[in-house]
C-alpha positions in Angstrom: -67.0 70.9 -81.5 -69.7 70.6 -78.6 -69.7 67.5 -76.1 -72.1 65.2 -76.7 -74.0 66.1 -73.4 -74.0 69.8 -74.5 -75.6 69.2 -77.8 -78.2 66.5 -76.4 -79.1 68.9 -73.9 -79.6 71.5 -76.5 -81.5 69.6 -78.8 -83.7 68.8 -75.7 -84.3 72.3 -75.1 -85.2 73.0 -78.7 -87.6 70.0 -78.5 -89.4 71.5 -75.6 -89.6 74.9 -77.5 -91.1 73.4 -80.8 -93.6 71.1 -78.8 -95.3 74.4 -76.9 -96.4 75.2 -80.6 -96.1 79.0 -79.7 -93.4 80.1 -82.1 -93.5 82.1 -85.0 -92.8 79.6 -88.2 -89.6 81.3 -89.1 -88.4 80.5 -85.5 -89.8 77.1 -85.7 -87.8 76.7 -89.0 -84.6 78.0 -87.8 -85.0 75.9 -84.4 -85.6 72.5 -86.7 -82.6 73.5 -88.8 -80.6 73.7 -85.6 -81.8 70.5 -84.3 -81.2 68.3 -87.2 -77.6 69.7 -87.2 -77.5 69.0 -83.5 -78.6 65.8 -84.2 -76.3 64.9 -86.6 -73.2 66.1 -84.2 -74.7 63.5 -81.6 -74.6 61.0 -84.0 -71.4 61.4 -84.9 -70.1 61.4 -81.3 -72.2 58.1 -80.8 -70.6 56.8 -83.9 -66.9 57.6 -82.7 -67.8 56.3 -79.2 -68.8 52.8 -80.6 -65.9 52.6 -82.8 -63.9 52.5 -79.6 -65.7 50.4 -77.6 -64.1 46.7 -76.9 -65.5 43.9 -75.4 -63.0 42.1 -73.1 -63.2 38.6 -74.0 -62.0 35.5 -71.4 -60.1 32.8 -73.5 -59.8 29.3 -72.5 -56.4 29.8 -70.7 -58.1 32.7 -68.5 -56.5 35.4 -70.4 -58.4 38.4 -71.7 -58.4 39.7 -75.5 -59.6 42.8 -76.8 -62.4 42.1 -79.6 -64.1 44.7 -81.7 -67.6 45.7 -80.9 -69.8 44.5 -82.0 -68.0 41.0 -81.9 -67.6 39.6 -85.4 -69.0 36.0 -86.3 
């Protein structure tokens, strides 16, 4: 699996190519499909990162306690 940064960089390149508007239809469709796949990869990376994020909450006694992100209410 590609890193988030690699996937995002390739996705940005695809957007640039498609925005030019000079691609044949078949190439546009191929790039669109690749872009959708890369978008899913980036979302997966972000979801995994969000699951790992923790917020340290300072307790009244001055100690720190790890809590899940986002904080549960």
